[in-house]
Phi, psi and omega in degrees: 000126178273172186297337180289337180267357183290148177260118179256127176231146176243123189232138175295149178274085184233353184251133181303326180299335180292336177302309181293323177302313181293316178303313181295317182296316180291312181299322180295344179250010178072023179259116183267148173228150180302151177307130178082004184302308184290330175295317178298314179301318180300312179300317181293329174293322179297323180261011174060031169266353177213142172240117179245144176229145180245133175265132178240144170238119183050041176083357180259139178299124180251344180162178177199169177201169186227151171242111178272119182296321173247109180294155172277350183275116187307315179298328175287322177302312183299325183261006180054047179261117176292150186239128170291135190219144171054052176287125176223122167237120185297143186311320182296343184248004182286162179069029177239005178088009183295313180299320179296321178294322176298315179298322177303316180297313182295318180296325177295315178299311183293324180298324181280347183255301189237341181082007176208163184210154180227166178204146173256145180226137178294162188256351181263174192302330179302338181263007183305314180297319179294317180303314181294314181299316182299316179296317179298331180275000175096012176282138180233155179304143181276354175084009181257010176073188184278144180233147173241119182052045177068017176242130182301136176273124182274151178307134179086349181285142178263131177223160177280138174271102178211195184296343182269357177264111188220160165250147179253143180234154178228160176220130173277133182247153175278123175286139178273000000 
């Protein structure tokens, strides 16, 4: 079966069995998450402080992402902008529209709540595909400059270029 015949589904993270599915899928690809991470995400989905969706291709976990209703990023907190967080689509499943389908789900949730949504994106080349996708989807810089671990980087300051060095983007959504 080629990728054109694959069945892609996006499912909310609401079943306890999905915790083990995600742990196995991430560990099997050498992607580490802190102990208890997926359990915490599951609990937050239960109390609706987080909305997580899992992408499947032919029944196999292809990736997942989260929408944090209260962002850890102070400018989003102040403006009550929910933040898309920890987007992962495994390399074997990329370029099939899975990330876009995840974003469709998050934008629908955010449109019904606040009418806007945000996302942080890393600055080095590994984030190139994400940077392009976010711009194509209408996300624009929030105007607060670069942040490291949610703290603004001041001119002349030295920081490590890693996953915690990000720019934040926002998108205004049409409320239904």
